[in-house]
N, C-alpha and C positions, 0 to 999 in steps of 0.2 A: 604248757609243755610242748616241746617240739617233736613232730613226727618225722619219720624218714622221708615221707613224700614232701613235707614242707621244707626239709633241709636242702633238697636239691634247688628249690626256688630261692631259698635264703642264700645259698652259696653263689648262685648266679647273680642275684641282686648285689651281694657284697662286692663281688669282683667288679661289676659295672658301676656301682655307686662311687667307688674309689676313683674311677676314671671320668666320672660325670663332671660336666661343667657347672652343675648346680650343687648347692649345699643341701643338706638334709632338710633344712627349713624350707628351701625353695621347692624341693621335690614334694614336700608335704602340701604346699600351696597349690602346685600344679595338679596334684591329685584331688584337691578339694577337701582336704582334711583340716581340722582346726589345730591339732597338735601333732608333734612328731612321733607320738606314741604308736600310732598305727604303722607308720613306715619302719620304725625301730622294731616293731613286732614282725614285720615281713622279713627284716634283715636277720632276726634271731630265729626265725622259724616258728615263733609262738603264735603268729596270726597268718591266716591264709589271705592271699591277694584276691580281692573281689574281681570277678571276671570283667566287670565293666570298667575296671581301673587299669587293665593290662596295657591297653593302647597308650594311655597317657604316661604310664610308668616306663614303657619301652621308649617313648619319645624323650622323656626326662633323662633316661639312662643312656640314650643313644645306642641301643642294642638291637639285636635281631628280634623283631616283634613276634615272628612266628615261633621262634625257639622259646621265648618267654611264655607265650600263650600256651604252648604244649606243656611246658613245665607246670604252669599254674593249673591247667586242666588236670594234669596228673596228680596234683595235690588235692583236688576236689573229687575226682572220679577214679574208678578202677581201670585197669588196662583194657579190659574187654570193651568197656563203654567208649573209651578213647579210640580204639581201633574201629568200632562201629561208626563213630563220628568221622574219622578219616576216610573210611570207605564211602560214607554217604556224601561227603563234600568234595572228595578228590575227583569223583566222576571220571576215573580213568585218565587223569591228566598226565600222569607220569608212569612209565613202565617200571618194573622192578629193577631193571638195569640202571635207568635214570636215577631212581631213588638210591640205589647203592652208590652211584657216583656222588650224588649230592651229600649223602651221609658221610662218605669218605672225605670229601672236601671240607665239610663242616668240622669233622674230627681233626683233619690235618691242620686246619687253620684255627683250631680251638674255638670254633663257633663263630668266628669273625671272618667270614669269607670275603676277600677283597673284591672290589669292582672288577668285572671282566673287561679289562682294557685290551686294545689291539695287541699290545706287547705280551700280555699274559696269555691271550688267545693263541698267539704264534708259539709261545713256549709250550703250551699244553698240546698243541698239534704236533710239535716236534717230539715231545715226550711220548705221545701215543704212537707215533709212527716208527719209533726206534725198535729194532728187533731185540728180542730177549736173549 
């Protein structure tokens, strides 16, 4: 039976599995499983993605590893525990303003933030410098 927390992971995987260069059978092999049943379970939300498989799955799906990892963590643990992990490992690496910008860009680009090329950097600078 699928839980709400698993469905976010399942939706993310389904979107990226359709774009993946690999078939379901190939993804299954890359993750080290014997049959596609496990991966199908991830896609349906009936199974939780093991934490040790997140990196390989992100590579197979060619998706944002951090975003997938946070979704998988959310399927295993409650929000308070995840916030505690973020605080423990973030080590003050980004201010709340930086985090807000990053969250906005991820939302704007549907989680697939493009590479910051010189052209995109110039456009962002121009956009930020425009008077309101």
